[in-house]
N, C-alpha and C positions, 0 to 999 in steps of 0.2 A: 601476497598475504593470504593466509587461510584464517579468516576471522571467526571467533566464537564470542559468546557472551562475556566470558571471564578472562579469556586469553586470546592471543593472536600469534600465529607461527609465520615467520618471514623468511625469505630466502633471497638474497642478492644475486642477480644474474646479469652478466654483461651481454652486449650484442651478440658475441659469438657463443653464447650459451655457456660460458665459464662461470661456475658457482664461485663467487667471491666471498660469501659468508652467509650467515643466517642465525636464527635463534627463536626462542619462545618467550613472549613477553606477556605480563598481565595487562589488563585493559583498564586498571585503575590509573590514578593520577601518577603515582610513582612509576608504574610499569610503562605507561605512555611516554613519560619523559625519558625513561631509559631506552625505549625503542627509538625515539627521535635522536637521541644523542648517538646511539649505534649507527643510525643511518646517515648521520651528518658527515660520515667519512666519504660519502659519495655525493658530491654537490650537484651533479646533473643526473637527477634521479626522477623516476616516475613510478608511482605506486599502483600496482595492479592488484585489485582487491575483488575477491569473489563475492557476488551478491550484494552489490551496493545498494539495492532497493529492498534488500532483506535483512539478513543477520549481520551483514557488513556495514549497514548504513551508519551505525553509531560511530564507528571508527573512521569512516570515510568522511563524515561531517566534520570531525575533530581535525582531520588532516587538511581538509579544505579551509577550515577556519584558520589554520596556521600557514596558509599560503603554499601548501603542497600541490603538485600535480597528481591527479588521481584518474584511473581509467577503470571502468566496470568490466569484469570478466563474467560472461554467463556461465552458470554452473555446468551446462551441457558441454560447453568447450572444454572446460577443465577436466570433466569426466572422460571425455574422449582422449584428451592428451595423456591422462593417467593410465588409461588401458593400453594405448599404443606404446607409451614409453616404458611401461613395466611388464607388459604381457599379461597382467591380470588387474583385477579391479579392486584390490585391497585398499582400504581407506585408513590412512594414518595422517596426522598433522604434517609430518615432514613430507610424504609423498603428495599430499594436497598442495602444500606450499610450492613444491617443485613444478607440478603441473600447471598452477596458476602462473608462475613465473615463465614457463615455456609458452603459454598462450600469450602472455604480454609481451614476450620478445619476438614471436614469430608472427603473430596476427597483426594486421594493419586494419585500421578502421574501428578499433575498440572505442566505445562511447566515453568521452571524457565527461567528468562531472564538473559542474559549475556551482558556485556558492550563490544560489538565487534564494534569498531570504523570503521573498514573496511566494515563490513557488513551494518552498517548504511550508509556509503557513497554509497555503491552498491544500497542499497534501494532507495536513492535519485535519482540515475541515472535511475534506472528501472521505478520509479514512473513517472519521467519526460518523458522517452520514451513512456510509456503507455498513458500519457495525450496528447502527440503528435498524437498518433495513433487515440485517440478518437476525437481529433480536425479534423483529416483527414476525418474520417468517416462522421462527422457532415457537414463538408464543401461540400464534394462530394454529400451528399443527398440533400443539399440545392441547389447545382449547377444542379443537375438532374432535380429538380422541376422547376427551372427558364428555363433551356433549353426545357423542355417539353412545356412550355407556349410560348417559342419564335420560336421553330422549330417543325413542325408537326412530331409526333413520338418520339421526344426527342433524347437523346443520347444513345449509347450503355451502357451496364452494367458496364463494366470495363473501367472506364473513367479517363484519366490523365489530367494534366493541360495543357499540349501541345495540346492534342486532342480538349479539351474544348475551347482553344483559337482559333484553326483553325475553329471550328464550329461557334464560335461566330463572326469571321470575315466575315462570309457569311450572317449574319443577318443584315438587314436594316429595322428596324420597322418603320412604318409610323404613328401609333396611339401614343397618349400621354403615354398610359400605358406601351406599348412596348419600348418606348424611356426611360422611367424611369427604366424599368426592365433590359435593357441591360448594363447600367453602374454598376448596382448592381452585375450582373454576372461577369463582367470584374473585379470588385473588389474582389469578391470570388476567381476567378482564381489567382489573385496576392497573395492572402493570402495562397492559397493552394501551390503555388510555394515556399513561405517562409517556409511552414510547411515541405515541401520536404527537403529544405537545413538544417533546424534544425534536422530533423529526421536522416539525413546523418551524421551530427555532433555528434549526441547522439549515434548513431550506432558505430561510430569510437571510441567514448570514451569508450563505453562498451566493444568493441572488445579489447581495450588495457588492461581492467581489466580482460577480459576472455581469454587472451593469456596464453598458458602454461608456458610463461617465466615471467608472471607478478608476482608481489610481493604476491598477494592474492593467486594464484594458487600454488606458491612455498610453502607458509605457510600451504596451505590445503593438501599438499602432493599428487598432481595430478600425475597420472601415465604418463610415457613417451611412445612414439610410439614404441621405440626399445625394450620395455619390461624390461628395466633396473630396473623399479619399478613397483610394481603391480598397475593396474588401478582400482580406486575406485570411488564411488559417493560422495566423501567427499569434492570435489573441488568447483569451481565457480557455476557449473550447479545445485548443490544442494542448494547453496546460492540463485540462481536465482529462483529455485522452491519455496524456502521458502519466498522469497520477493514477488513473483508474485501470490503465492498461486495456482500455475499451477499443476495439477495432471493429467499427461499424461504418456502413456506407454513409455518405454525407446526407442522404435524405431520411436516414433513421436517427431519431434523437437518442441521446445517451439515456438509458433507463435509470430512473431514480434521481436524476441530477437536474437542476434548474436550467432552462435553456436561455440562450442570449438572444435578445431581439434584434441585434445589429450586426452580426457577423455572418459571413457566407456559410460557415459550417452548420450553423442552426437554421439557416434560411429554408 
């Protein structure tokens, strides 16, 4: 399947790479029902979807909820298959669907998707925390630029909202441009303070899920500090790594994420 926001193009391919059918379907309720009805003619089927952690996530989750088998096809693999199969890299929905089907048929070890509701919830929380961090970085950069134009030399590199507010209180511009720039900086400081509050709330919520006593960690068999159970990497930290795509050494904590006090990964 070549997924998009409003449509999905599929191609049915047998083990011997014989094309048995295909079509383009909308991703709304009626289009999804029509696609599943079309695929019901092949009872022993596996859905190979490109970018299950990206644009294909919405359709992959719906198929998982309906009991379908789904594997994730990395975009790099489908791009290579498209180039080698056609001799050029032209992208159309039909050629993309065929290249994805070829990868799903030829490649072994593609990652199967599982319907893990708790992991999906954790992904939502981590994505929200990441977006708050990106907002913080953007606002601080804009604030540095404004303060540099209001104050000779600007502000120091590590700037907090309270420090920026104290600096801005000492500025009394006399020109029209400076008078227009100062309220913009004050508004950015207010937005930055709100981001701080939301980040603390997000960290608190994530810490609740990452606690060794939380439901997710208990079901993931996290080890205890007293050694009553072996410590493993199968707990929430592994889930956070999968969600955030963080590839760091065990001794390096994940940046911007709450750390678990009871598992070997955060030890």
